[in-house]
DSSP file (Angstrom, degrees, kcal/mol; ACC not computed):
  #  RESIDUE AA STRUCTURE BP1 BP2  ACC     N-H-->O    O-->H-N    N-H-->O    O-->H-N    TCO  KAPPA ALPHA  PHI   PSI    X-CA   Y-CA   Z-CA
    1    1 A M              0   0    0      0, 0.0    34,-0.2     0, 0.0    30,-0.0   0.000 360.0 360.0 360.0 113.6  -22.7  -45.5   37.8
    2    2 A P        -     0   0    0      0, 0.0    34,-2.3     0, 0.0     2,-0.6  -0.309 360.0-142.1 -67.1 149.0  -21.9  -44.6   34.2
    3    3 A T  E     -a   36   0A   0     32,-0.2   114,-3.3   112,-0.1   115,-1.6  -0.967  16.3-171.3-116.3 121.1  -20.7  -47.3   31.8
    4    4 A L  E     -ab  37 118A   0     32,-2.9    34,-2.7    -2,-0.6     2,-0.3  -0.935   3.0-163.8-110.9 129.3  -18.0  -46.4   29.4
    5    5 A A  E     -ab  38 119A   0    113,-2.4   115,-3.2    -2,-0.5     2,-0.4  -0.694  11.9-139.8-103.6 164.0  -17.0  -48.7   26.6
    6    6 A V  E     + b   0 120A   0     32,-1.5     2,-0.3    -2,-0.3    34,-0.3  -0.959  21.4 174.5-128.0 145.0  -13.8  -48.4   24.6
    7    7 A T  E     + b   0 121A   0    113,-2.4   115,-2.5    -2,-0.4     2,-0.3  -0.979  25.1 139.4-134.8 147.1  -12.8  -48.8   21.0
    8    8 A G  E     - b   0 122A   0     -2,-0.3    38,-0.2   113,-0.2   115,-0.2  -0.987  49.4 -69.4-178.1 168.4   -9.4  -48.0   19.7
    9    9 A H        -     0   0    0    113,-1.8    36,-2.2    -2,-0.3     3,-0.3  -0.428  23.9-159.4 -74.4 140.4   -6.4  -48.7   17.6
   10   10 A M  S    S+     0   0    0     34,-0.2     2,-0.5     1,-0.2    -1,-0.1   0.701  82.6  69.3 -85.3 -24.6   -4.2  -51.7   18.4
   11   11 A D        +     0   0    0    149,-0.1   149,-3.5    33,-0.1    -1,-0.2  -0.189  62.5 150.9 -99.9  42.8   -1.2  -50.4   16.5
   12   12 A L  B     -F  159   0B   0     -2,-0.5   147,-0.2    -3,-0.3     5,-0.1  -0.444  49.6-111.6 -69.0 143.1   -0.1  -47.5   18.6
   13   13 A T    >>  -     0   0    0    145,-2.4     4,-1.2    -2,-0.1     3,-0.9  -0.355  27.0-109.8 -71.3 161.4    3.6  -46.7   18.4
   14   14 A D  T 34 S+     0   0    0      1,-0.3     3,-0.4     2,-0.2    -1,-0.1   0.875 120.4  53.1 -58.8 -39.6    5.7  -47.3   21.6
   15   15 A D  T 3> S+     0   0    0      1,-0.2     4,-0.5     2,-0.1    -1,-0.3   0.737 105.4  56.4 -67.5 -21.9    6.1  -43.6   22.1
   16   16 A S  H <> S+     0   0    0     -3,-0.9     4,-2.6   142,-0.2     3,-0.3   0.776  87.3  77.5 -82.2 -26.3    2.3  -43.1   21.9
   17   17 A V  H  X S+     0   0    0     -4,-1.2     4,-2.9    -3,-0.4     5,-0.2   0.899  94.9  45.8 -53.7 -50.5    1.4  -45.5   24.7
   18   18 A P  H  > S+     0   0    0      0, 0.0     4,-2.3     0, 0.0    -1,-0.2   0.864 112.8  52.0 -65.1 -31.0    2.3  -43.2   27.6
   19   19 A L  H  X S+     0   0    0     -4,-0.5     4,-2.1    -3,-0.3    -2,-0.2   0.943 113.6  42.9 -64.3 -48.5    0.5  -40.3   25.9
   20   20 A V  H  X S+     0   0    0     -4,-2.6     4,-2.8     2,-0.2     5,-0.3   0.925 112.7  53.3 -63.9 -44.8   -2.7  -42.3   25.4
   21   21 A R  H  X S+     0   0    0     -4,-2.9     4,-2.6    -5,-0.3    -1,-0.2   0.926 110.3  47.5 -56.6 -46.2   -2.4  -43.7   28.9
   22   22 A A  H  X S+     0   0    0     -4,-2.3     4,-2.2     2,-0.2    -1,-0.2   0.899 112.1  49.7 -63.3 -41.3   -2.2  -40.2   30.4
   23   23 A A  H  X S+     0   0    0     -4,-2.1     4,-2.2     2,-0.2    -1,-0.2   0.892 112.7  46.8 -65.4 -40.8   -5.1  -39.0   28.4
   24   24 A L  H  X S+     0   0    0     -4,-2.8     4,-3.0     2,-0.2     5,-0.3   0.911 110.2  53.4 -65.8 -42.2   -7.3  -41.9   29.5
   25   25 A R  H  X S+     0   0    0     -4,-2.6     4,-1.8    -5,-0.3    -2,-0.2   0.917 110.6  47.3 -59.8 -42.7   -6.2  -41.5   33.1
   26   26 A E  H  X S+     0   0    0     -4,-2.2     4,-0.7     2,-0.2    -1,-0.2   0.930 113.6  47.1 -64.7 -46.2   -7.3  -37.8   32.9
   27   27 A L  H >< S+     0   0    0     -4,-2.2     3,-0.7     1,-0.2     4,-0.3   0.929 115.9  44.1 -61.2 -46.3  -10.6  -38.6   31.3
   28   28 A L  H >X S+     0   0    0     -4,-3.0     3,-1.7     1,-0.2     4,-1.5   0.759  97.5  74.1 -72.4 -24.2  -11.4  -41.4   33.7
   29   29 A A  H 3< S+     0   0    0     -4,-1.8    -1,-0.2     1,-0.3    -2,-0.2   0.820  86.5  64.7 -59.8 -30.4  -10.3  -39.4   36.8
   30   30 A A  T << S+     0   0    0     -4,-0.7    -1,-0.3    -3,-0.7    -2,-0.2   0.775 108.9  39.5 -63.5 -24.3  -13.5  -37.4   36.5
   31   31 A Y  T X4 S-     0   0    0     -3,-1.7     3,-1.5    -4,-0.3    -1,-0.2   0.736  87.5-178.2 -93.7 -28.7  -15.5  -40.6   37.2
   32   32 A G  T 3<  -     0   0    0     -4,-1.5    -1,-0.2     1,-0.3    24,-0.1  -0.315  68.9 -24.2  59.3-144.1  -13.2  -42.1   39.9
   33   33 A S  T 3  S+     0   0    0      1,-0.2     2,-1.9    25,-0.1    -1,-0.3   0.573 120.3  90.6 -77.3  -8.2  -14.4  -45.4   41.2
   34   34 A D  S <  S+     0   0    0     -3,-1.5     2,-0.3    24,-0.1    -1,-0.2  -0.457  74.9  94.4 -83.9  65.8  -18.0  -44.6   40.2
   35   35 A L        -     0   0    0     -2,-1.9    24,-2.8   -34,-0.2     2,-0.4  -0.994  58.0-153.8-157.9 142.3  -17.5  -46.2   36.8
   36   36 A T  E     -ac   3  59A   0    -34,-2.3   -32,-2.9    -2,-0.3     2,-0.4  -0.998  19.4-161.3-116.6 129.7  -17.9  -49.3   34.8
   37   37 A G  E     -ac   4  60A   0     22,-3.2    24,-3.1    -2,-0.4     2,-0.5  -0.937   1.3-160.0-112.8 132.4  -15.5  -49.8   31.9
   38   38 A V  E     +ac   5  61A   0    -34,-2.7   -32,-1.5    -2,-0.4     2,-0.3  -0.955  22.7 159.2-116.6 126.5  -16.3  -52.3   29.2
   39   39 A S  E     - c   0  62A   0     22,-2.3    24,-2.3    -2,-0.5   -32,-0.1  -0.993  48.6-143.0-147.8 148.1  -13.4  -53.5   27.0
   40   40 A C        -     0   0    0     -2,-0.3     7,-0.1   -34,-0.3    22,-0.1   0.435  44.7-138.0 -85.7  -1.7  -12.4  -56.3   24.6
   41   41 A I        +     0   0    0      5,-0.3     3,-0.1     1,-0.1    44,-0.1   0.709  42.2 162.0  48.5  31.9   -8.9  -55.9   26.2
   42   42 A A      > -     0   0    0      1,-0.1     5,-1.6    32,-0.0    -1,-0.1  -0.290  52.6 -77.5 -64.9 163.2   -7.2  -56.3   22.8
   43   43 A A  T > 5S+     0   0    0      3,-0.2     3,-0.5     4,-0.1     2,-0.4  -0.225 103.4  18.5 -57.0 153.8   -3.6  -55.0   22.6
   44   44 A G  T 3>5S+     0   0    0      1,-0.2     4,-2.1     2,-0.1     3,-0.3  -0.666 128.5   6.1  88.5-134.9   -3.2  -51.3   22.4
   45   45 A A  H 3>5S+     0   0    0    -36,-2.2     4,-2.7    -2,-0.4     5,-0.2   0.854 125.9  56.2 -58.8 -41.8   -6.0  -48.9   23.3
   46   46 A D  H <>5S+     0   0    0     -3,-0.5     4,-2.0   -38,-0.2    -5,-0.3   0.923 112.4  40.9 -60.2 -44.9   -8.5  -51.5   24.7
   47   47 A S  H  ><S+     0   0    0     -5,-1.6     4,-2.4    -3,-0.3    -1,-0.2   0.860 112.8  54.5 -74.7 -33.3   -6.0  -52.9   27.2
   48   48 A L  H  X S+     0   0    0     -4,-2.1     4,-2.2     2,-0.2    -2,-0.2   0.944 110.4  47.4 -61.3 -46.4   -4.7  -49.4   28.2
   49   49 A F  H  X S+     0   0    0     -4,-2.7     4,-2.5     1,-0.2    -2,-0.2   0.921 111.5  50.3 -57.5 -47.1   -8.3  -48.3   28.9
   50   50 A A  H  X S+     0   0    0     -4,-2.0     4,-2.1    -5,-0.2    -1,-0.2   0.896 110.3  50.1 -62.5 -41.5   -9.0  -51.5   30.9
   51   51 A Q  H  X S+     0   0    0     -4,-2.4     4,-2.2     1,-0.2    -1,-0.2   0.913 111.7  47.9 -64.0 -41.2   -5.8  -50.9   33.0
   52   52 A E  H  X S+     0   0    0     -4,-2.2     4,-1.7     2,-0.2     6,-0.2   0.861 107.7  54.8 -71.1 -35.2   -6.8  -47.3   33.7
   53   53 A V  H  <>S+     0   0    0     -4,-2.5     5,-2.5     1,-0.2     4,-0.2   0.930 112.0  45.4 -57.8 -44.8  -10.3  -48.3   34.7
   54   54 A S  H ><5S+     0   0    0     -4,-2.1     3,-1.4     1,-0.2    -2,-0.2   0.887 108.0  57.5 -65.9 -38.9   -8.8  -50.7   37.2
   55   55 A A  H 3<5S+     0   0    0     -4,-2.2    -1,-0.2     1,-0.3    -2,-0.2   0.821 106.7  47.8 -66.0 -31.2   -6.3  -48.1   38.4
   56   56 A V  T 3<5S-     0   0    0     -4,-1.7    -1,-0.3    -3,-0.2    -2,-0.2   0.419 121.6-106.9 -86.6   2.4   -9.1  -45.7   39.3
   57   57 A G  T < 5 +     0   0    0     -3,-1.4    -3,-0.2    -4,-0.2   -22,-0.1   0.612  69.8 148.1  85.8  12.3  -11.0  -48.4   41.1
   58   58 A G      < -     0   0    0     -5,-2.5     2,-0.4    -6,-0.2   -22,-0.2  -0.226  54.7 -98.7 -74.2 168.4  -13.7  -48.8   38.5
   59   59 A R  E     -c   36   0A   0    -24,-2.8   -22,-3.2   -26,-0.2     2,-0.5  -0.757  36.5-148.9 -88.3 133.7  -15.5  -52.0   37.7
   60   60 A L  E     -c   37   0A   0     -2,-0.4    30,-2.6    28,-0.4    31,-1.0  -0.908  12.3-171.3-109.3 128.7  -14.1  -53.8   34.6
   61   61 A V  E     -cd  38  91A   0    -24,-3.1   -22,-2.3    -2,-0.5     2,-0.5  -0.981  12.5-154.6-114.6 127.4  -16.3  -55.8   32.3
   62   62 A V  E     -cd  39  92A   0     29,-2.7    31,-3.3    -2,-0.5     2,-0.6  -0.875   6.5-163.4-107.0 131.0  -14.4  -57.8   29.6
   63   63 A V  E     - d   0  93A   0    -24,-2.3    31,-0.2    -2,-0.5    29,-0.0  -0.961   6.4-161.3-112.6 115.9  -16.0  -58.9   26.3
   64   64 A I  E     - d   0  94A   0     29,-3.3    31,-2.7    -2,-0.6   -23,-0.1  -0.877  12.5-144.1-100.3 122.1  -14.1  -61.6   24.5
   65   65 A P  S    S-     0   0    0      0, 0.0    32,-0.4     0, 0.0     2,-0.3   0.735  71.6  -0.7 -61.4 -27.8  -15.0  -61.8   20.8
   66   66 A S  S >  S-     0   0    0     30,-0.1     3,-1.1    32,-0.1     4,-0.4  -0.978  70.5-104.2-156.8 167.2  -14.8  -65.6   20.4
   67   67 A R  T 3  S+     0   0    0     30,-2.9     3,-0.2    -2,-0.3     4,-0.2   0.814 120.8  43.7 -64.7 -30.8  -14.0  -68.8   22.1
   68   68 A D  T 3> S+     0   0    0     30,-1.0     4,-2.9    29,-0.3     5,-0.3   0.264  82.5 106.5 -99.6  12.0  -10.6  -69.1   20.5
   69   69 A Y  H <>>S+     0   0    0     -3,-1.1     4,-3.0     1,-0.2     5,-0.9   0.933  79.0  47.2 -58.5 -52.1   -9.6  -65.4   20.9
   70   70 A R  H  >5S+     0   0    0     -4,-0.4     4,-0.8    -3,-0.2    -1,-0.2   0.925 118.2  42.2 -56.1 -47.0   -7.0  -66.0   23.7
   71   71 A Q  H  45S+     0   0    0     -4,-0.2    -2,-0.2     1,-0.2    -1,-0.2   0.904 125.5  31.3 -68.3 -44.8   -5.4  -68.8   21.8
   72   72 A R  H  <5S+     0   0    0     -4,-2.9    -2,-0.2     1,-0.1    -3,-0.2   0.796 128.6  27.1 -89.7 -29.6   -5.4  -67.3   18.3
   73   73 A K  H  <5S+     0   0    0     -4,-3.0     2,-0.8    -5,-0.3    -3,-0.2   0.656  91.1  90.0-114.7 -18.7   -5.1  -63.6   18.8
   74   74 A V     << -     0   0    0     -5,-0.9     5,-0.1    -4,-0.8    -1,-0.0  -0.731  69.5-141.0 -87.7 114.4   -3.3  -62.8   22.0
   75   75 A R    >>  -     0   0    0     -2,-0.8     3,-2.1     1,-0.1     4,-0.9  -0.361  22.4-110.7 -72.2 151.3    0.4  -62.6   21.3
   76   76 A P  G >4 S+     0   0    0      0, 0.0     3,-0.8     0, 0.0     4,-0.5   0.848 118.1  56.2 -51.0 -38.8    2.9  -64.0   23.9
   77   77 A E  G 34 S+     0   0    0      1,-0.2     4,-0.2     2,-0.1     3,-0.0   0.677 113.6  40.7 -69.9 -16.1    4.1  -60.6   24.8
   78   78 A G  G <> S+     0   0    0     -3,-2.1     4,-2.4     2,-0.1    -1,-0.2   0.426  89.1  93.3-106.2  -2.1    0.5  -59.5   25.6
   79   79 A A  H <X S+     0   0    0     -4,-0.9     4,-3.0    -3,-0.8     5,-0.2   0.887  82.1  51.7 -62.8 -42.3   -0.6  -62.6   27.4
   80   80 A A  H  > S+     0   0    0     -4,-0.5     4,-2.2     2,-0.2    -1,-0.2   0.914 112.7  45.3 -64.7 -41.9    0.3  -61.6   30.9
   81   81 A V  H  > S+     0   0    0     -4,-0.2     4,-2.5     2,-0.2     5,-0.2   0.933 113.7  50.5 -65.1 -45.2   -1.6  -58.3   30.6
   82   82 A F  H  X S+     0   0    0     -4,-2.4     4,-2.5     1,-0.2    -2,-0.2   0.954 113.5  44.8 -54.9 -52.2   -4.6  -60.0   29.0
   83   83 A D  H  X S+     0   0    0     -4,-3.0     4,-2.2     1,-0.2    -1,-0.2   0.874 112.0  51.9 -64.6 -37.1   -4.7  -62.7   31.7
   84   84 A R  H  X S+     0   0    0     -4,-2.2     4,-1.7    -5,-0.2    -1,-0.2   0.895 110.8  48.3 -65.4 -40.1   -4.3  -60.1   34.5
   85   85 A L  H  X S+     0   0    0     -4,-2.5     4,-1.2     2,-0.2    -2,-0.2   0.892 110.1  51.2 -70.1 -38.8   -7.2  -58.0   33.1
   86   86 A V  H  < S+     0   0    0     -4,-2.5     3,-0.5    -5,-0.2    -2,-0.2   0.925 111.2  48.9 -60.7 -42.0   -9.5  -61.1   32.8
   87   87 A A  H  < S+     0   0    0     -4,-2.2    -1,-0.2     1,-0.2    -2,-0.2   0.847 111.3  49.9 -64.7 -33.8   -8.7  -61.9   36.4
   88   88 A A  H  < S+     0   0    0     -4,-1.7   -28,-0.4    -5,-0.1    -1,-0.2   0.653  88.9 107.1 -79.8 -16.7   -9.5  -58.3   37.5
   89   89 A A     <  -     0   0    0     -4,-1.2   -28,-0.2    -3,-0.5     3,-0.1  -0.325  61.3-150.9 -68.6 142.6  -12.8  -58.2   35.7
   90   90 A V  S    S+     0   0    0    -30,-2.6     2,-0.3     1,-0.3   -29,-0.2   0.648  90.3  19.0 -81.5 -16.8  -16.1  -58.3   37.7
   91   91 A E  E     -d   61   0A   0    -31,-1.0   -29,-2.7     2,-0.0     2,-0.5  -0.967  64.7-164.3-152.3 136.1  -17.7  -59.9   34.6
   92   92 A V  E     -d   62   0A   0     -2,-0.3     2,-0.6   -31,-0.2   -29,-0.2  -0.984   8.2-167.9-122.4 120.2  -16.2  -61.8   31.6
   93   93 A V  E     -d   63   0A   0    -31,-3.3   -29,-3.3    -2,-0.5     2,-0.6  -0.929   0.8-167.8-108.8 113.8  -18.5  -62.3   28.6
   94   94 A T  E     -d   64   0A   0     -2,-0.6   -27,-0.1   -31,-0.2   -31,-0.1  -0.908  22.3-132.5-101.8 120.9  -17.2  -64.7   26.0
   95   95 A L        -     0   0    0    -31,-2.7   -28,-0.1    -2,-0.6     9,-0.0  -0.280  18.7-115.4 -69.4 157.0  -19.3  -64.4   22.8
   96   96 A P  S    S+     0   0    0      0, 0.0    -1,-0.1     0, 0.0   -30,-0.1   0.535  76.3 119.0 -77.2  -4.5  -20.5  -67.7   21.3
   97   97 A Q        -     0   0    0    -32,-0.4   -30,-2.9     1,-0.1   -29,-0.3  -0.390  55.2-151.5 -61.2 135.4  -18.5  -67.2   18.0
   98   98 A E  S    S+     0   0    0    -32,-0.2   -30,-1.0   -31,-0.2     2,-0.4   0.885  75.2  46.2 -72.4 -39.4  -16.0  -70.1   17.6
   99   99 A T  S    S-     0   0    0    -32,-0.1     2,-1.3   -33,-0.1     5,-0.3  -0.866  80.2-122.9-118.9 137.5  -13.5  -68.2   15.6
  100  100 A A        +     0   0    0     -2,-0.4     2,-0.2     4,-0.1   -34,-0.1  -0.645  63.1 128.5 -75.0  96.9  -11.9  -64.7   16.1
  101  101 A D  S  > S-     0   0    0     -2,-1.3     4,-2.2   -36,-0.1     3,-0.4  -0.793  76.9 -75.4-140.3-177.9  -12.8  -63.1   12.7
  102  102 A R  H  > S+     0   0    0      1,-0.2     4,-2.6    -2,-0.2     5,-0.2   0.883 129.1  52.9 -52.0 -43.5  -14.4  -60.0   11.4
  103  103 A G  H  > S+     0   0    0      1,-0.2     4,-2.3     2,-0.2    -1,-0.2   0.896 108.1  50.9 -60.0 -40.2  -17.9  -61.2   12.4
  104  104 A A  H  > S+     0   0    0     -3,-0.4     4,-2.3    -5,-0.3    -1,-0.2   0.904 110.8  49.2 -62.8 -42.3  -16.7  -61.9   16.0
  105  105 A Y  H  X S+     0   0    0     -4,-2.2     4,-2.6     2,-0.2    -2,-0.2   0.905 110.2  50.0 -64.1 -42.7  -15.3  -58.4   16.2
  106  106 A E  H  X S+     0   0    0     -4,-2.6     4,-2.0    -5,-0.2    -1,-0.2   0.900 111.6  48.9 -62.4 -40.3  -18.5  -56.8   14.9
  107  107 A A  H  X S+     0   0    0     -4,-2.3     4,-2.1     2,-0.2    -2,-0.2   0.893 111.1  50.4 -64.3 -40.2  -20.5  -58.8   17.4
  108  108 A A  H  X S+     0   0    0     -4,-2.3     4,-2.4     2,-0.2    -2,-0.2   0.907 109.7  50.1 -65.3 -42.5  -18.2  -57.8   20.2
  109  109 A N  H  X S+     0   0    0     -4,-2.6     4,-2.4     2,-0.2    -1,-0.2   0.870 108.8  52.3 -64.3 -36.5  -18.5  -54.1   19.2
  110  110 A S  H  X S+     0   0    0     -4,-2.0     4,-2.2     2,-0.2    -1,-0.2   0.905 109.4  50.0 -63.7 -41.2  -22.3  -54.4   19.2
  111  111 A E  H  X S+     0   0    0     -4,-2.1     4,-1.5     2,-0.2    -2,-0.2   0.915 109.5  51.7 -63.6 -43.0  -22.1  -55.9   22.8
  112  112 A L  H  X S+     0   0    0     -4,-2.4     4,-1.0     1,-0.2     3,-0.5   0.952 112.9  43.9 -55.3 -51.5  -19.9  -53.0   23.9
  113  113 A L  H  < S+     0   0    0     -4,-2.4     3,-0.3     1,-0.2    -1,-0.2   0.829 106.9  60.2 -68.5 -30.9  -22.3  -50.4   22.5
  114  114 A R  H  < S+     0   0    0     -4,-2.2    -1,-0.2     1,-0.2    -2,-0.2   0.849 113.7  38.2 -60.5 -34.1  -25.3  -52.3   24.0
  115  115 A R  H  < S+     0   0    0     -4,-1.5    -1,-0.2    -3,-0.5    -2,-0.2   0.613  99.5 102.8 -90.6 -15.1  -23.8  -51.8   27.4
  116  116 A A     <  -     0   0    0     -4,-1.0  -112,-0.2    -3,-0.3     3,-0.1  -0.454  40.3-179.3 -86.7 141.4  -22.4  -48.3   27.0
  117  117 A D  S    S+     0   0    0   -114,-3.3     2,-0.3     1,-0.4  -113,-0.2   0.648  89.7   9.9 -90.0 -30.2  -23.7  -44.9   28.2
  118  118 A R  E    S-b    4   0A   0   -115,-1.6  -113,-2.4    29,-0.2     2,-0.5  -0.970  72.2-135.3-143.7 155.7  -20.6  -43.4   26.5
  119  119 A L  E     -be   5 149A   0     29,-2.7    31,-3.1    -2,-0.3     2,-0.6  -0.973   8.2-154.7-115.5 128.0  -17.9  -44.6   24.1
  120  120 A V  E     -be   6 150A   0   -115,-3.2  -113,-2.4    -2,-0.5     2,-0.6  -0.909  16.7-165.7 -96.3 120.9  -14.3  -43.7   24.6
  121  121 A A  E     -be   7 151A   0     29,-2.7    31,-2.9    -2,-0.6     2,-1.5  -0.922  19.4-163.7-117.7 109.5  -12.6  -43.9   21.2
  122  122 A V  E     +be   8 152A   0   -115,-2.5  -113,-1.8    -2,-0.6     2,-0.4  -0.733  47.7 149.7 -87.0  90.7   -8.8  -43.9   20.9
  123  123 A W        -     0   0    0     -2,-1.5    -2,-0.1    29,-0.6  -115,-0.0  -0.973  58.5-144.8-141.8 134.3   -9.1  -43.0   17.3
  124  124 A D        -     0   0    0     -2,-0.4    29,-0.1     2,-0.1    -1,-0.1   0.444  52.7-113.1 -80.5   1.7   -7.1  -41.0   14.7
  125  125 A G        +     0   0    0      1,-0.3    -1,-0.1     0, 0.0    28,-0.0   0.436  67.3 143.0  85.2  -0.7  -10.3  -39.8   13.1
  126  126 A R        -     0   0    0      1,-0.1    -1,-0.3     3,-0.0     3,-0.1  -0.455  54.4-107.0 -73.7 147.3   -9.9  -41.6    9.8
  127  127 A P        -     0   0    0      0, 0.0     9,-0.2     0, 0.0    10,-0.1  -0.162  51.4 -69.9 -68.8 166.4  -13.1  -42.9    8.2
  128  128 A P        -     0   0    0      0, 0.0     7,-0.0     0, 0.0     0, 0.0  -0.189  35.6-137.5 -56.9 147.3  -14.0  -46.7    8.2
  129  129 A A        -     0   0    0     -3,-0.1    -3,-0.0     1,-0.0     0, 0.0   0.494  42.7-110.8 -87.9  -2.6  -11.7  -48.8    5.9
  130  130 A G  S    S+     0   0    0      4,-0.0    -1,-0.0     1,-0.0     0, 0.0   0.512  95.6 101.1  88.2   5.8  -14.8  -50.8    4.7
  131  131 A K  S    S-     0   0    0    -29,-0.0   -29,-0.0     1,-0.0    -1,-0.0   0.752  78.6-132.9 -90.0 -27.3  -13.8  -54.0    6.4
  132  132 A G  S    S+     0   0    0    -27,-0.0   -26,-0.1   -26,-0.0     3,-0.1   0.231  77.4  60.3  84.9 146.0  -16.2  -53.7    9.3
  133  133 A G  S    S+     0   0    0      1,-0.2     2,-0.1   -28,-0.1   -24,-0.0   0.483  77.8 123.1  83.5   2.6  -15.5  -54.2   13.0
  134  134 A G  S  > S-     0   0    0   -127,-0.1     4,-2.1     1,-0.1    -1,-0.2  -0.304  77.9 -93.8 -93.3 177.5  -12.8  -51.5   13.3
  135  135 A T  H  > S+     0   0    0      1,-0.2     4,-2.1     2,-0.2     5,-0.2   0.927 123.3  47.2 -55.2 -51.8  -12.5  -48.5   15.5
  136  136 A A  H  > S+     0   0    0      1,-0.2     4,-2.6     2,-0.2    -1,-0.2   0.880 109.4  54.7 -63.2 -37.7  -14.1  -46.1   13.0
  137  137 A D  H  > S+     0   0    0      1,-0.2     4,-2.3     2,-0.2    -1,-0.2   0.908 108.6  49.2 -61.6 -40.8  -17.0  -48.4   12.4
  138  138 A T  H  X S+     0   0    0     -4,-2.1     4,-2.4     2,-0.2    -2,-0.2   0.880 110.0  50.5 -65.5 -39.6  -17.7  -48.6   16.1
  139  139 A V  H  X S+     0   0    0     -4,-2.1     4,-2.6     2,-0.2     5,-0.2   0.939 111.3  48.8 -63.4 -47.6  -17.6  -44.8   16.4
  140  140 A V  H  X S+     0   0    0     -4,-2.6     4,-2.3     1,-0.2    -2,-0.2   0.913 112.7  48.2 -56.6 -45.8  -20.0  -44.5   13.4
  141  141 A A  H  X S+     0   0    0     -4,-2.3     4,-1.8     2,-0.2    -1,-0.2   0.892 111.2  50.0 -64.6 -40.9  -22.4  -47.0   15.0
  142  142 A A  H  <>S+     0   0    0     -4,-2.4     5,-2.8     2,-0.2     4,-0.4   0.946 111.9  47.4 -64.4 -46.5  -22.3  -45.3   18.4
  143  143 A R  H ><5S+     0   0    0     -4,-2.6     3,-1.2     1,-0.2    -2,-0.2   0.903 110.4  52.6 -61.2 -40.1  -23.1  -41.9   16.9
  144  144 A A  H 3<5S+     0   0    0     -4,-2.3    -1,-0.2     1,-0.3    -2,-0.2   0.851 110.0  49.5 -62.7 -34.1  -25.9  -43.5   14.9
  145  145 A A  T 3<5S-     0   0    0     -4,-1.8    -1,-0.3    -5,-0.2    -2,-0.2   0.466 118.8-111.2 -84.0  -1.2  -27.3  -44.9   18.1
  146  146 A G  T < 5 +     0   0    0     -3,-1.2    -3,-0.2    -4,-0.4    -2,-0.1   0.684  67.4 147.0  79.7  17.4  -27.1  -41.6   19.9
  147  147 A I      < -     0   0    0     -5,-2.8    -1,-0.3    -6,-0.2   -29,-0.2  -0.777  52.2-118.0 -88.2 122.2  -24.3  -42.8   22.2
  148  148 A P        -     0   0    0      0, 0.0   -29,-2.7     0, 0.0     2,-0.5  -0.287  28.0-149.9 -59.5 143.5  -21.9  -39.9   23.1
  149  149 A V  E     -e  119   0A   0    -31,-0.2     2,-0.7   -29,-0.1   -29,-0.2  -0.970  10.2-161.2-122.4 127.1  -18.3  -40.4   21.9
  150  150 A D  E     -e  120   0A   0    -31,-3.1   -29,-2.7    -2,-0.5     2,-0.5  -0.933  17.3-150.5-105.5 111.7  -15.2  -39.0   23.7
  151  151 A V  E     -e  121   0A   0     -2,-0.7     2,-0.6   -31,-0.2   -29,-0.2  -0.723   8.7-165.4 -87.5 129.2  -12.3  -39.1   21.2
  152  152 A V  E     +e  122   0A   0    -31,-2.9   -29,-0.6    -2,-0.5  -128,-0.0  -0.963  33.1 134.8-115.1 113.4   -8.9  -39.5   22.7
  153  153 A W        -     0   0    0     -2,-0.6     3,-0.1   -31,-0.2     4,-0.1  -0.459  36.3-161.5-155.9  74.5   -6.1  -38.7   20.3
  154  154 A P    >   -     0   0    0      0, 0.0     3,-2.0     0, 0.0  -134,-0.1  -0.139  36.0 -82.0 -63.2 155.6   -3.5  -36.5   22.1
  155  155 A E  T 3  S+     0   0    0      1,-0.2     3,-0.1  -136,-0.1    -2,-0.0  -0.297 117.7  26.7 -52.4 133.8   -0.9  -34.5   20.3
  156  156 A G  T 3  S+     0   0    0      1,-0.3     2,-0.3    -3,-0.1    -1,-0.2   0.338  85.5 133.6  92.9  -6.6    2.0  -36.6   19.2
  157  157 A V    <   +     0   0    0     -3,-2.0    -1,-0.3    -4,-0.1     2,-0.3  -0.581  28.7 171.6 -79.9 139.6    0.1  -40.0   19.1
  158  158 A A        -     0   0    0     -2,-0.3  -145,-2.4  -145,-0.1     2,-0.3  -0.964  28.7-123.9-144.7 159.9    0.8  -42.1   16.0
  159  159 A R  B     -F   12   0B   0     -2,-0.3  -147,-0.3  -147,-0.2     2,-0.0  -0.767  34.9-104.8-102.5 151.4    0.1  -45.5   14.6
  160  160 A R              0   0    0   -149,-3.5  -149,-0.1    -2,-0.3    -1,-0.1  -0.357 360.0 360.0 -68.6 152.7    2.7  -48.0   13.5
  161  161 A G              0   0    0     -2,-0.0    -1,-0.2     0, 0.0  -150,-0.0   0.450 360.0 360.0  92.7 360.0    3.2  -48.5    9.8
């Protein structure tokens, strides 16, 4: 059973969400229920991936970056999806970091890659911003570790801002 982890942008435009969802559905359909998906279930790409893993009958593993993540980082409009994905997971790993900060995100990304056979990156292809813990940083780390990366960025997808 292959294990796919996800990294991706949180700031997808509303018009981009169905395009990304369809691309993820197509990629995951090749695996069917013979799949484990690992996600931090953040808003945007992470939660879309997790929803699609569940939709194909795959096993979902959730990695929560810190003890205060749900309280501090999950916005009210995303709380129901976050809670539903946590409930659907076969395993929930909450990292020991107290606070959701850059260090917690870097640790979460390391945990994703530790578990992954492949990385699915909902990524616009831009290089790392130098902050650490972002999508591009995770892609660079995966490639350095020899983990294959499937980039998902369909035509027409954009980020807010």
